[in-house]
C-alpha positions in Angstrom: 0.0 0.0 0.0 1.5 3.3 -1.1 1.7 6.0 1.6 0.4 9.4 0.7 1.0 12.3 3.0 -2.1 14.5 3.7 -0.8 18.0 3.2 -2.0 20.7 5.5 -3.5 22.4 2.5 -5.9 19.4 2.3 -7.0 19.8 5.9 -10.3 21.4 6.8 -9.7 25.2 6.8 -10.5 25.5 10.6 -7.8 22.8 11.4 -4.9 24.5 9.5 -2.6 26.2 12.0 -2.5 29.6 10.5 -6.2 29.8 9.8 -6.9 28.3 13.3 -4.8 31.1 14.8 -6.8 33.8 13.0 -10.2 32.4 13.7 -9.7 30.9 17.2 -6.8 32.8 18.7 -3.3 31.9 19.8 -4.4 29.9 22.8 -6.2 27.4 20.7 -3.0 26.2 19.1 -0.8 23.4 20.4 3.0 23.9 20.7 3.4 21.6 17.7 1.0 23.8 15.6 2.9 27.0 16.6 6.2 25.4 15.6 4.5 24.3 12.3 3.7 27.9 11.6 7.4 28.8 12.1 8.7 26.1 9.7 5.9 26.5 7.1 6.2 23.1 5.5 7.3 19.5 6.3 8.9 16.9 4.1 7.7 14.3 1.6 6.3 12.0 4.3 5.3 14.4 7.1 3.4 17.6 7.3 4.8 20.6 9.2 2.7 19.6 12.2 4.0 16.0 12.1 7.7 17.2 12.0 7.0 19.6 14.9 5.4 16.8 16.9 8.5 14.7 16.4 10.8 17.5 17.4 8.8 18.1 20.6 8.6 14.4 21.4 12.4 14.2 21.3 12.7 16.9 23.9 9.9 15.4 26.1 7.6 18.3 25.0 9.8 20.6 27.1 10.3 24.0 25.4 13.2 24.8 27.7 15.0 21.7 26.3 14.1 22.8 22.7 15.7 26.1 23.5 19.0 24.4 24.1 19.1 22.8 20.6 21.5 24.4 18.1 20.8 25.2 14.4 23.2 22.4 13.4 21.4 19.8 15.6 18.0 20.6 14.2 19.2 20.5 10.6 21.0 17.1 11.1 18.3 15.5 13.2 15.2 16.2 11.2 14.5 15.6 7.6 12.9 18.7 6.0 14.5 21.1 8.5 17.0 23.2 6.6 19.0 26.1 7.8 16.3 28.7 7.4 13.7 26.6 9.3 16.2 25.8 12.1 17.0 29.5 12.4 13.3 30.3 12.7 12.9 27.8 15.6 16.1 29.0 17.4 15.1 32.7 16.9 11.6 32.0 18.3 13.1 30.3 21.4 15.4 33.3 22.0 12.5 35.8 21.7 10.6 33.8 24.3 13.6 33.8 26.6 14.1 37.6 26.2 10.4 38.2 26.8 10.5 36.3 30.0 13.7 38.1 31.1 12.1 41.5 30.5 9.0 40.6 32.5 11.2 39.5 35.4 13.5 42.5 35.2 10.4 44.8 35.6 9.9 43.4 39.1 13.5 44.2 39.9 13.4 44.1 43.7 15.1 41.1 45.2 13.4 39.6 48.3 14.6 36.0 48.3 16.8 33.5 46.5 13.9 32.5 44.2 13.8 36.1 42.8 17.4 35.7 41.8 16.8 32.3 40.2 13.9 33.7 38.2 15.9 36.7 37.2 18.9 34.7 35.9 17.4 31.4 34.7 16.4 32.8 31.3 20.0 33.8 30.8 21.8 30.8 32.3 19.3 27.9 32.1 19.8 26.9 28.4 23.5 27.5 27.7 25.9 24.4 27.3 28.9 26.2 28.9 29.5 27.8 32.3 29.1 31.5 32.9 29.6 33.6 36.0 27.5 36.7 36.6 26.9 39.2 39.3 23.7 41.0 40.2 24.3 44.5 41.6 21.8 45.9 44.0 21.0 49.4 45.5 20.1 50.1 49.1 16.5 49.0 48.4 17.6 45.6 47.0 16.5 46.7 43.6 18.6 45.5 40.6 20.9 48.1 39.2 22.3 45.8 36.6 23.5 42.3 35.9 26.9 41.7 34.5 28.7 38.7 33.0 32.1 38.4 34.6 33.5 35.3 32.8 32.7 32.5 30.5 34.2 29.0 30.5 33.7 25.5 29.3 31.4 22.7 30.5 33.5 22.1 33.6 34.1 25.6 34.9 35.2 29.2 34.5 37.8 31.5 35.9 36.7 34.3 38.3 38.6 37.5 39.0 37.5 39.0 42.3 39.0 42.4 41.4 36.7 42.7 38.4 33.6 42.0 40.5 34.5 44.6 43.1 35.5 47.1 40.4 32.0 46.7 38.8 30.3 47.1 42.1 32.2 50.3 42.9 31.6 51.8 39.5 27.9 51.1 39.7 27.6 52.4 43.2 26.2 49.1 44.3 25.2 48.6 48.0 25.4 44.8 47.8 26.0 42.1 45.2 24.7 38.6 44.5 26.8 36.0 42.7 25.3 33.6 40.1 26.6 31.0 37.8 25.3 27.9 36.1 26.1 24.2 36.1 25.4 22.9 32.5 25.5 19.3 33.9 22.3 19.9 35.7 23.9 19.1 39.1 23.2 22.0 41.5 25.6 20.8 44.2 28.4 23.4 44.7 32.0 22.3 43.9 34.9 23.0 46.2 35.9 25.8 43.8 32.4 27.3 44.1 32.8 27.3 47.9 36.2 28.8 47.7 35.2 31.7 45.4 32.2 32.4 47.5 34.3 32.7 50.7 36.9 34.8 49.0 34.3 37.3 47.6 32.4 37.4 50.8 35.5 38.4 52.7 36.4 41.0 50.0 32.8 42.4 50.2 33.2 42.9 54.0 36.4 44.8 53.5 34.9 47.0 50.8 31.6 47.4 52.7 29.7 45.9 49.8 28.2 42.7 51.2 27.8 39.6 49.1 24.2 38.5 50.0 24.1 35.1 48.2 25.6 32.9 45.5 23.0 31.1 43.3 23.9 28.1 41.2 21.4 27.6 38.3 21.1 24.0 37.1 18.3 23.6 34.5 15.0 24.2 36.3 16.6 24.0 39.8 18.9 26.1 41.9 21.2 26.1 44.9 21.4 29.1 47.3 24.4 29.5 49.6 22.3 31.8 51.8 19.4 29.4 52.1 21.9 26.7 53.1 23.5 28.9 55.8 26.8 29.1 53.9 27.2 32.9 53.6 29.5 33.3 56.6 
């Protein structure tokens, strides 16, 4: 029996993703249908929706996991996904990340470790390498700015305490919070993490710019040195 793909053009008008978006609104579309709109078409055997469902299945229907996939990965893994389609998916994931980050930054005031995690997760949650950032706060614990201090490989990154204190002084920060990611997904601090936290905490006391916390972002989880009573 010969297999014939049923093109989206042959679907009932109300079931086509683009037409469904117009007539029923964005909320009526599944994630697969939204991705299908991005890629426009599928391949000889699959519709755009079918390809999108397969992509989502491979990331356990987790958009955060999809956000970690590279253009090269999408091209090589899925027949019918060329460079242009892969770029569309990656760009859409990045826009979603930036939208979430903007919404969080509007809140700006830090009251607990969860606030820091929500602030920094859009930046650090999806990247495959380690980055070290500082969050600079004013006297009201509102965010002045966030700054990337260093970038490393999968296993770690090099931290210069002088750069962190220099940034805090230049921005007239009253306090700082340290933040970095563990691409492995393991939130447990390493001995190096503990050493740099202690070193920066002591420097902050000398400079009268206290280090309030050190947050380790590991996918959808985090570790707070302050919550664990380790900011001494």
